[in-house]
C-alpha positions as CSV (number, residue, x, y, z in Angstrom):
1,M,93.9,-65.2,29.5
2,P,90.7,-63.7,27.7
3,H,91.5,-60.8,25.2
4,G,89.6,-57.3,25.0
5,S,87.3,-56.2,21.6
6,P,86.5,-53.0,20.7
7,A,82.8,-52.4,22.0
8,R,79.7,-53.4,20.1
9,S,78.2,-50.8,18.3
10,H,74.6,-50.1,19.4
11,G,71.5,-51.9,17.7
12,T,74.1,-54.6,16.3
13,A,72.7,-57.9,17.8
14,P,76.0,-61.2,18.8
15,A,75.6,-63.8,16.3
16,R,73.9,-66.5,18.5
17,R,76.8,-68.9,19.5
18,D,76.5,-73.0,19.2
19,V,77.3,-74.3,22.6
20,V,78.5,-77.5,24.1
21,L,78.4,-78.3,27.9
22,L,80.2,-80.8,29.7
23,G,78.7,-81.6,32.8
24,S,75.5,-80.6,32.1
25,T,73.5,-82.2,35.0
26,G,75.9,-80.4,37.8
27,S,75.7,-76.9,39.7
28,I,77.4,-74.9,36.7
29,G,75.9,-76.8,33.3
30,T,72.2,-76.6,35.0
31,Q,72.8,-72.9,35.6
32,A,74.0,-72.5,32.0
33,L,71.4,-74.1,30.7
34,D,69.2,-71.4,32.7
35,V,71.0,-68.8,31.1
36,I,70.4,-70.4,27.7
37,A,67.1,-70.9,28.1
38,R,66.5,-67.3,28.5
39,N,68.6,-66.5,25.7
40,P,67.5,-68.2,22.9
41,D,68.6,-65.2,20.6
42,R,72.4,-66.1,21.6
43,F,72.7,-69.4,21.9
44,R,72.1,-72.9,21.0
45,V,72.8,-75.8,22.7
46,V,74.4,-78.8,20.6
47,G,76.2,-80.7,22.8
48,L,75.4,-82.5,26.5
49,T,78.1,-84.6,28.1
50,A,77.3,-85.7,31.8
51,G,79.2,-88.5,34.4
52,G,75.9,-90.1,34.8
53,N,72.0,-89.2,35.9
54,R,70.9,-90.2,32.1
55,D,67.4,-89.4,33.0
56,L,68.2,-85.8,33.3
57,V,70.8,-85.6,30.5
58,A,67.3,-87.0,28.3
59,E,65.4,-84.4,29.9
60,Q,67.8,-82.1,29.2
61,A,68.3,-82.9,25.7
62,E,64.4,-83.1,24.6
63,R,64.0,-79.9,26.2
64,F,67.1,-77.9,24.4
65,G,66.4,-80.0,21.2
66,V,69.8,-81.7,21.5
67,S,70.7,-85.1,19.8
68,E,74.8,-85.6,21.0
69,T,75.0,-86.8,24.1
70,A,77.9,-88.2,25.8
71,F,78.8,-90.0,29.4
72,G,81.9,-89.9,31.1
73,A,85.3,-88.2,30.1
74,E,86.1,-90.4,27.0
75,D,83.0,-89.9,25.9
76,A,83.2,-86.3,26.3
77,E,85.9,-85.8,24.1
78,R,84.8,-87.7,21.1
79,L,81.6,-85.4,21.4
80,V,83.6,-82.4,21.4
81,R,85.7,-83.3,18.6
82,S,82.7,-84.8,16.4
83,V,80.1,-81.6,17.2
84,H,80.9,-78.0,15.7
85,A,81.0,-75.6,18.7
86,D,81.6,-71.7,18.8
87,V,82.1,-72.5,23.0
88,V,82.1,-75.2,24.8
89,L,81.6,-75.1,28.5
90,N,83.8,-76.9,31.1
91,G,81.7,-77.8,34.0
92,I,83.5,-81.2,35.0
93,T,84.5,-81.4,38.2
94,G,88.0,-82.9,38.7
95,S,91.2,-83.4,37.3
96,V,88.9,-85.7,34.9
97,G,88.4,-82.9,32.4
98,L,91.8,-82.9,31.4
99,G,91.2,-84.7,28.4
100,P,87.9,-82.6,27.6
101,T,89.7,-79.3,27.8
102,L,92.5,-80.3,25.6
103,A,90.1,-81.4,23.7
104,V,88.3,-78.3,23.2
105,L,91.2,-76.2,22.5
106,E,92.8,-78.8,19.6
107,T,89.4,-78.0,18.0
108,G,89.9,-74.2,18.4
109,A,86.6,-73.4,20.3
110,T,86.6,-71.3,22.5
111,L,86.8,-72.5,26.1
112,A,84.7,-71.5,29.2
113,L,86.8,-72.9,31.8
114,A,85.0,-73.9,35.0
115,N,86.9,-76.9,35.3
116,K,90.0,-75.1,36.9
117,E,91.2,-78.6,37.8
118,S,92.2,-79.2,34.6
119,L,94.5,-76.2,34.0
120,I,96.0,-77.0,37.2
121,V,97.1,-80.6,36.8
122,G,97.6,-79.7,32.6
123,G,99.3,-76.3,33.6
124,P,102.4,-75.5,30.5
125,L,100.2,-78.5,28.6
126,V,96.9,-75.9,28.7
127,Q,99.0,-73.5,28.5
128,R,100.4,-74.3,25.3
129,A,97.6,-76.3,23.6
130,A,95.6,-72.8,23.7
131,A,95.4,-69.9,21.6
132,P,95.8,-66.5,22.6
133,G,91.8,-65.6,24.5
134,Q,90.7,-69.4,23.8
135,I,90.4,-69.6,27.5
136,V,87.4,-67.5,29.2
137,P,87.6,-68.7,33.3
138,V,84.1,-68.6,34.5
139,D,85.3,-69.2,37.8
140,S,83.6,-65.8,40.2
141,E,87.0,-64.7,41.6
142,H,89.0,-65.0,37.5
143,S,85.7,-63.7,35.8
144,A,86.0,-60.9,37.9
145,I,89.7,-60.3,37.2
146,A,89.4,-60.5,33.5
147,Q,86.8,-58.0,33.6
148,A,88.7,-55.7,35.5
149,L,92.3,-56.1,34.0
150,R,90.5,-54.3,30.6
151,S,91.3,-51.5,32.5
152,G,94.5,-51.5,32.2
153,S,98.0,-52.9,30.6
154,A,99.5,-56.5,31.7
155,D,102.7,-53.7,32.8
156,A,100.3,-51.7,34.7
157,V,99.1,-54.7,36.7
158,R,101.0,-54.3,40.5
159,R,99.1,-57.5,42.0
160,L,95.8,-59.4,41.8
161,V,93.5,-59.8,45.0
162,L,91.2,-63.1,44.9
163,T,88.6,-62.8,47.4
164,A,87.3,-65.8,49.6
165,S,84.2,-65.6,51.1
166,G,85.7,-67.8,54.3
167,G,83.3,-70.5,54.1
168,P,81.2,-72.0,56.9
169,F,84.1,-71.6,59.0
170,R,85.4,-68.3,59.1
171,G,87.3,-67.5,62.3
172,R,87.4,-70.5,63.7
173,T,90.6,-71.4,65.3
174,R,92.3,-74.6,64.5
175,T,91.9,-76.3,67.6
176,E,87.8,-75.4,66.4
177,L,88.0,-77.0,63.1
178,A,89.4,-80.4,64.5
179,H,85.9,-81.5,65.2
180,V,83.7,-80.0,62.0
181,T,81.1,-82.7,60.5
182,P,80.8,-83.5,56.8
183,Q,77.5,-81.9,57.1
184,Q,78.2,-78.8,58.7
185,A,81.2,-78.1,56.0
186,L,78.5,-78.6,53.1
187,A,76.7,-75.3,54.6
188,H,78.7,-72.4,52.6
189,P,77.2,-69.2,53.2
190,T,76.9,-67.3,50.0
191,W,76.9,-70.3,47.2
192,D,75.1,-73.6,45.6
193,M,77.9,-75.5,44.6
194,G,78.5,-79.5,44.1
195,L,80.3,-81.3,47.2
196,V,84.0,-81.7,46.1
197,V,83.5,-77.8,45.3
198,T,81.8,-77.2,48.7
199,T,84.6,-79.1,50.8
200,N,87.5,-77.0,49.1
201,S,86.3,-74.0,49.9
202,A,85.3,-74.8,53.7
203,T,89.0,-76.0,53.9
204,L,90.6,-73.4,51.7
205,V,91.5,-75.4,49.1
206,N,89.5,-74.3,46.4
207,K,91.1,-71.0,46.6
208,G,94.5,-72.0,46.9
209,L,93.5,-73.6,43.6
210,E,92.0,-70.4,42.1
211,V,95.5,-68.9,43.6
212,I,97.4,-71.2,41.0
213,E,94.6,-71.0,38.1
214,A,95.2,-66.8,38.3
215,H,99.3,-67.5,37.6
216,L,98.7,-69.8,34.8
217,L,95.5,-67.1,33.3
218,F,97.2,-64.3,33.8
219,G,100.9,-64.6,34.2
220,V,100.9,-62.7,37.4
221,P,104.2,-64.3,40.1
222,Y,102.5,-65.8,43.0
223,D,104.1,-63.2,45.4
224,R,102.1,-60.9,43.5
225,I,98.7,-62.5,43.9
226,A,97.1,-61.9,47.5
227,V,93.6,-63.2,48.9
228,T,91.6,-61.2,51.4
229,V,88.4,-62.4,53.2
230,H,85.7,-61.1,52.3
231,A,82.3,-62.5,53.7
232,Q,79.6,-60.9,51.9
233,S,80.9,-62.2,48.7
234,I,80.0,-59.2,46.9
235,V,83.3,-58.2,45.7
236,H,84.6,-60.6,43.5
237,S,88.7,-60.0,43.0
238,M,90.2,-57.2,42.2
239,V,93.3,-55.6,40.1
240,E,95.6,-53.3,42.0
241,F,97.2,-51.0,39.4
242,V,101.0,-49.3,39.8
243,D,99.6,-46.2,40.1
244,G,98.0,-47.2,43.1
245,S,94.2,-47.4,42.2
246,T,92.2,-51.2,42.4
247,I,89.8,-52.2,39.8
248,A,87.0,-54.3,41.4
249,Q,84.5,-56.4,39.8
250,A,81.0,-56.2,42.3
251,S,77.6,-58.1,41.8
252,P,75.3,-60.1,43.7
253,P,76.7,-63.8,44.4
254,D,75.2,-65.3,41.1
255,M,77.4,-67.5,39.2
256,R,75.0,-67.3,36.5
257,L,76.8,-63.7,36.0
258,P,80.5,-65.2,35.0
259,I,78.8,-68.4,33.0
260,A,76.9,-65.7,30.7
261,L,80.0,-63.8,30.4
262,G,82.2,-66.9,29.4
263,L,79.4,-68.4,26.9
264,G,79.1,-64.6,25.1
265,W,82.6,-62.9,26.1
266,P,83.5,-60.5,25.5
267,D,80.0,-59.3,24.9
268,R,77.5,-59.0,28.4
269,V,73.9,-60.9,28.2
270,P,71.5,-58.6,29.7
271,D,69.4,-59.2,32.6
272,V,71.1,-62.4,33.7
273,G,71.1,-61.1,37.7
274,V,69.9,-58.3,39.9
275,P,72.2,-55.6,40.5
276,L,73.4,-54.2,43.7
277,D,71.3,-51.7,45.2
278,W,73.6,-48.6,45.8
279,T,70.4,-47.0,47.5
280,T,70.6,-49.3,50.3
281,A,72.8,-49.0,53.6
282,S,75.6,-52.0,53.3
283,T,78.5,-52.7,55.2
284,W,81.3,-54.9,53.1
285,T,84.1,-55.9,55.2
286,F,88.0,-57.3,54.3
287,E,90.1,-58.8,56.7
288,P,93.5,-60.8,56.3
289,L,93.5,-65.0,55.8
290,D,94.3,-66.9,59.2
291,E,96.9,-69.2,57.3
292,D,97.2,-71.1,60.7
293,A,93.8,-72.2,60.4
294,F,93.8,-72.9,56.9
295,G,96.8,-73.7,55.6
296,A,95.5,-74.6,51.8
297,V,96.2,-71.3,50.3
298,R,99.9,-71.1,51.4
299,L,100.6,-74.8,50.8
300,A,98.6,-74.4,47.3
301,K,101.8,-71.3,46.3
302,Q,104.3,-73.5,47.4
303,V,103.1,-76.2,44.9
304,G,102.7,-73.6,42.3
305,E,105.6,-72.3,42.4
306,R,107.5,-75.8,42.2
307,G,105.2,-76.0,39.2
308,D,106.0,-79.8,37.1
309,T,103.8,-82.4,38.8
310,F,103.3,-80.7,42.3
311,P,100.0,-79.3,41.4
312,A,98.4,-82.3,40.1
313,V,99.5,-84.3,42.9
314,F,98.1,-81.6,45.0
315,N,94.7,-81.8,43.6
316,A,94.6,-85.7,43.6
317,A,95.3,-86.2,47.2
318,N,92.4,-83.6,47.7
319,E,90.6,-85.8,46.2
320,Q,91.3,-88.5,47.7
321,A,90.9,-87.0,51.3
322,V,87.8,-85.2,50.5
323,A,86.0,-88.6,49.9
324,A,87.7,-89.8,52.9
325,F,86.5,-87.2,55.1
326,H,82.7,-87.8,53.8
327,A,82.9,-91.3,54.6
328,G,83.6,-90.4,58.3
329,S,87.3,-92.2,58.0
330,I,89.2,-89.0,59.0
331,G,88.7,-85.3,60.8
332,F,88.2,-82.2,58.6
333,L,91.7,-81.0,59.5
334,D,92.9,-84.4,58.2
335,I,92.1,-82.8,54.6
336,V,95.2,-80.7,54.2
337,D,97.6,-82.4,56.6
338,T,97.0,-85.5,54.2
339,V,98.0,-83.6,50.9
340,E,100.9,-81.7,52.7
341,R,102.4,-85.2,53.4
342,V,101.6,-86.6,50.4
343,V,103.4,-83.3,48.4
344,G,106.1,-83.7,50.7
345,E,106.9,-87.2,49.1
346,H,106.9,-86.0,45.7
347,T,110.0,-85.6,43.2
348,A,108.9,-84.2,40.1
349,G,107.6,-85.8,37.3
350,E,107.5,-85.9,33.5
351,L,105.2,-83.1,32.4
352,S,103.4,-84.1,29.8
353,L,99.6,-85.9,30.1
354,E,101.0,-89.6,30.6
355,G,103.2,-87.5,33.1
356,V,100.4,-86.1,34.9
357,L,98.1,-88.8,34.7
358,A,101.0,-91.3,36.1
359,A,101.7,-88.3,39.1
360,E,98.0,-88.5,39.8
361,R,97.7,-92.6,40.1
362,W,100.6,-92.5,42.4
363,A,99.3,-89.1,44.8
364,R,95.7,-91.1,44.9
365,Q,98.1,-94.2,46.1
366,T,100.1,-92.7,48.8
367,A,97.1,-90.1,50.0
368,D,95.4,-94.0,50.7
369,R,98.4,-94.9,52.3
370,H,98.4,-92.6,54.8
371,L,94.7,-92.3,54.9
372,S,94.4,-96.4,56.0
373,R,96.7,-95.3,58.7
């Protein structure tokens, strides 16, 4: 969990930070480059990595004057260890980001973490590797919580409340969800994200992963982490304190805000986004999550409470099921149903890097067996 620091005195400019971007061609990476391009006095890119798309990486490297690039997770780890950086933004999608996350923590650089899967599947492995304050969350919900937590001490926190837009299928019943298509699942009403994350937002698996992430980042028990559906995506999450007050972070939905804060923490980068217009009438709604239609959050809490390699199995099985859904092999409801069956067959494994990888392989194979029926 990021820690606070004294406010910077007026007129003192923050030192420019050297930044490595892992996943520079994805949604997070390209938006991070936009933030950096607008703030050359604050940030300098010293390394870029991607899973592919070499032409785009070459264009990015030329534009930002970067000589160090890498492709694939293993090469990304080597780049992280060989290039000095003040901040590394991990914007890789999926659990393949675990190795790079551990490599960043090993170097002592600040880890701006958008790759939630690496924390979730690594769990205590990542926690043990991180120094206090070394991980700064980039997910909008966890960035909001980190900001709100600066309003009180840890023992004054009653609960965390994560907001969810509800995705493109908010308000639909389980019966109505049976026939939705991959194209419909990718039509997120608020956020511009990649295929896997957008699909996870439609199933609410993403929110389930974020509940686990919140527990690991902030040390709050699962029974004190709640989810509420907030269709407008203006309030990004809240912290409720023991005196009855609630501190919320609100802003228009723009990932550049938490990205900029992740790169500059604890300093804020001026004029990253457009602030809310408080002179215009607007309505914000909050409603309970329909756990019958969207069972992923309930399942994720169960997985998180069991710990060990269960979160890795949950995540890997979901990745296989999402791929099958977009291939037209299964229906929308089959995604979470498959994950639940795979989790139900799992027994705790060794909590080491090798153990996590073995659990993931088992989960993918088991998911494929269920998906081929």
